[in-house]
C-alpha positions in Angstrom: 112.5 93.4 89.5 113.2 91.6 92.8 116.9 92.8 92.8 115.7 96.4 92.0 113.2 96.3 94.8 115.7 95.0 97.3 118.2 97.7 96.2 115.5 100.4 96.8 114.7 99.1 100.2 118.4 99.0 101.1 118.9 102.5 100.0 116.0 103.7 102.1 117.3 101.8 105.1 120.7 103.4 104.8 119.3 106.9 104.2 116.9 106.4 107.1 119.8 106.3 109.6 121.0 109.8 108.5 118.2 112.2 109.5 118.9 115.3 111.5 117.7 116.4 114.9 114.5 118.4 114.6 114.6 121.4 116.9 111.8 122.3 119.4 110.2 124.7 116.9 110.4 122.3 114.0 107.6 120.0 115.2 104.6 122.2 115.9 101.2 121.6 117.4 98.2 123.4 116.0 95.1 123.4 118.3 91.7 123.7 116.8 88.4 123.7 118.8 84.8 124.6 118.0 85.7 128.1 119.2 88.5 128.3 116.6 87.7 125.8 113.9 89.6 127.6 111.1 92.4 129.5 112.7 94.7 127.3 114.9 96.6 128.2 118.0 100.2 127.3 117.8 101.4 125.2 120.7 104.8 123.9 122.0 105.0 120.8 124.3 105.6 123.1 127.3 103.4 123.9 130.3 103.5 127.6 129.6 102.4 127.3 125.9 99.5 125.0 126.8 98.4 127.1 129.8 97.9 130.2 127.7 96.0 128.4 125.0 92.3 127.5 124.7 93.0 123.8 125.3 90.0 122.3 127.1 91.1 120.0 130.0 87.8 118.2 130.3 87.4 117.5 126.5 88.7 114.5 124.5 91.7 115.2 122.4 92.4 114.0 118.8 96.0 114.1 117.7 96.6 113.9 114.0 100.0 113.1 112.3 100.4 113.7 108.6 102.5 111.8 106.1 105.6 112.4 104.0 105.3 115.4 101.7 102.3 116.9 103.6 101.8 119.7 106.1 99.2 120.8 108.6 97.1 122.5 106.0 96.9 119.5 103.7 93.8 117.5 102.8 94.4 114.9 105.5 93.9 117.4 108.3 91.2 119.2 106.4 89.0 116.1 106.2 89.8 114.6 109.6 89.6 117.9 111.6 86.3 118.9 110.0 84.8 115.5 110.8 85.8 115.4 114.4 84.9 118.9 115.3 81.5 118.4 113.6 80.9 115.3 115.6 82.1 116.3 119.1 83.5 119.2 121.2 87.1 118.0 121.1 90.6 119.4 121.2 91.9 118.7 117.7 95.7 118.9 117.8 97.3 118.7 114.3 101.0 117.9 114.4 103.0 119.8 111.8 106.3 118.1 111.0 106.5 119.4 107.4 110.1 120.4 107.8 111.1 116.9 108.6 108.7 115.4 106.1 110.0 117.4 103.1 112.4 116.5 100.3 112.9 112.7 99.9 110.9 109.8 101.4 114.1 108.5 103.0 114.6 111.8 104.8 111.0 111.7 106.1 111.4 108.1 107.2 114.5 109.0 109.2 112.7 111.7 111.1 109.5 109.7 111.9 110.7 108.4 115.3 111.5 111.9 116.5 108.0 113.0 115.6 106.6 110.2 117.8 108.9 111.2 120.7 107.8 114.8 120.6 104.1 113.9 120.4 104.7 111.7 123.5 106.4 114.7 125.2 103.3 116.8 124.5 100.9 114.3 126.0 103.1 113.7 129.0 103.2 117.4 129.7 99.4 117.4 129.6 99.3 114.7 132.2 102.1 115.9 134.5 101.3 119.6 134.5 97.5 119.7 134.1 96.3 116.3 135.3 94.9 115.4 131.8 93.5 111.9 131.5 95.4 109.9 128.8 92.2 107.9 128.4 90.8 110.8 126.5 93.5 110.7 123.8 93.1 109.3 120.3 96.0 109.4 117.9 95.2 109.3 114.1 98.1 109.0 111.7 98.4 108.4 108.0 101.3 106.8 106.1 104.5 107.6 108.1 102.3 109.3 110.5 100.6 106.0 111.4 103.9 104.6 112.6 104.7 107.8 114.4 101.4 107.4 116.2 102.6 104.0 117.5 106.0 105.4 118.5 104.3 108.2 120.4 101.8 105.9 122.2 104.4 103.5 123.5 106.4 106.5 125.0 103.4 108.1 126.6 102.9 107.4 130.4 99.9 105.2 130.7 97.9 103.6 127.9 96.5 105.5 125.0 93.1 103.8 124.4 92.9 104.1 120.6 95.1 104.5 117.6 93.7 104.8 114.2 96.4 104.0 111.6 95.4 105.0 108.1 97.2 103.1 105.3 100.5 102.8 107.3 103.6 103.2 105.2 105.2 100.1 103.7 108.6 101.2 102.4 111.3 101.1 105.1 109.2 99.4 107.7 109.3 95.7 107.1 112.3 95.3 109.4 112.1 98.7 111.2 112.4 98.2 115.0 109.8 100.9 115.7 107.1 99.6 113.4 103.5 100.1 114.5 102.2 97.1 116.4 99.1 96.0 118.3 100.7 96.5 121.7 101.0 100.3 121.2 97.5 101.2 122.5 94.4 99.7 124.0 93.1 99.2 120.5 95.2 99.7 117.3 92.8 100.0 114.4 94.3 99.9 110.9 92.8 100.6 107.5 94.6 99.4 104.4 93.7 101.1 101.1 96.9 100.5 99.1 98.4 97.4 100.6 101.6 96.3 99.0 102.0 99.7 97.2 102.3 102.8 99.4 100.6 101.0 102.3 101.8 98.2 104.5 100.5 94.9 103.3 100.3 92.5 106.3 98.2 93.1 109.4 99.7 95.4 112.1 97.0 96.0 114.6 94.3 94.5 116.8 91.8 95.1 114.0 92.9 95.4 110.4 90.4 96.5 107.7 91.1 95.9 104.0 88.9 98.2 101.9 88.0 96.5 98.6 91.0 94.1 99.1 93.6 96.3 97.4 93.6 99.5 95.3 90.3 101.4 95.4 87.9 101.1 92.5 87.2 104.9 92.6 90.9 105.5 91.8 91.6 102.9 89.1 95.4 102.4 89.1 96.2 105.7 90.9 98.0 104.5 94.0 98.2 108.0 95.5 94.4 108.3 95.2 93.9 104.9 97.0 96.2 106.0 99.7 94.3 109.3 100.2 91.0 107.5 100.4 92.1 106.0 103.8 91.5 109.4 105.5 88.5 110.2 103.3 86.8 106.9 104.4 87.8 107.7 108.0 86.3 111.2 107.9 83.1 109.7 106.4 82.9 107.2 109.2 82.8 110.1 111.7 80.3 112.3 109.9 78.0 109.3 109.2 77.2 109.0 112.9 75.8 112.5 113.2 74.1 112.5 109.8 72.6 109.0 110.0 74.7 107.8 107.1 75.8 104.3 106.2 78.7 102.7 108.1 81.8 100.8 106.8 80.8 97.3 108.1 83.6 94.7 108.1 83.3 91.1 107.2 85.6 88.8 109.1 88.3 87.1 107.1 90.0 83.8 107.7 93.4 85.3 107.0 95.3 88.0 105.1 95.1 86.2 101.8 91.3 86.1 101.9 91.2 89.8 102.7 93.2 90.9 99.7 91.4 88.5 97.4 88.0 89.8 98.7 86.7 86.4 99.5 85.9 86.8 103.2 82.8 85.0 104.5 82.7 85.5 108.3 80.5 87.6 110.5 79.7 91.2 109.6 80.1 92.4 113.2 82.8 95.2 113.3 82.5 98.8 112.1 85.5 100.7 110.8 86.2 104.1 112.3 83.6 106.3 114.0 84.1 108.6 117.0 83.5 106.0 119.8 86.6 104.4 121.4 86.7 100.8 120.5 87.1 98.7 123.7 87.5 95.2 122.2 87.6 93.1 119.1 90.4 91.7 117.0 91.0 90.1 113.6 91.2 90.8 109.9 88.2 92.4 108.1 87.2 93.3 104.6 84.6 95.8 103.3 83.5 96.9 99.9 82.7 100.6 99.1 80.6 102.4 96.6 82.5 103.9 93.6 81.6 107.4 94.5 80.7 109.4 97.7 79.2 108.5 100.0 81.5 105.5 100.0 80.1 103.4 102.8 77.5 100.7 101.9 76.4 99.8 105.4 
């Protein structure tokens, strides 16, 4: 088993060096606002494209980056976009890199750094051409998109205040030079819902939450389901604020092992997700969920 696993990781690493250059129209930006919540405006990372759009210079911006095998109209964006636009008047910019995220996982892995670079280009154009404040940007990524979020943030001029990394991908990232890390933004908040399976196992951010310790009880042994619950939990954390719902309250853990064994006994003093920008806090946290919606227990 160990030999097989190492062989798979080696194959992915080799394949990851053989991506192809994504052209300027192959990574697209879809702008949603409260004025156009269902029909996006297509953007390019150029001043002319942004100037003729309904992008709101004075509003916060949420940038979402999907995973391998997904696209801009998938469930990830559907959940997260609806939650954010329901909570606040934001620019919701969904990154569509489905051409680079198609076919094999190794192909998608190889293209992930390019996605981060183009997202950074987009934000830098906002700053340089329109005076947009980078302090109003949050980047939300799932799977490979979580690592792309980190790559983008470290290439953006200035400091992105908040990254939310939802079940960051494991395969191909253990020794990847551009892996998500806590220095990528003011606060890097990570949620693990399939650690050691699809999702990265060890902590990566300032604040790492381990929901239920491992695979999610709602999903049984369905790893894909546990991975998807990362963005479902996140969306619920946003809508709970406006609907007076329960929060995902984390219990502090002594270390990674106590988090995955669900034996944490520290303070319950950090809340996962939500629309407010986190300005401090660090450590490893665990929370349990209900086995059906709403998932948060408070």
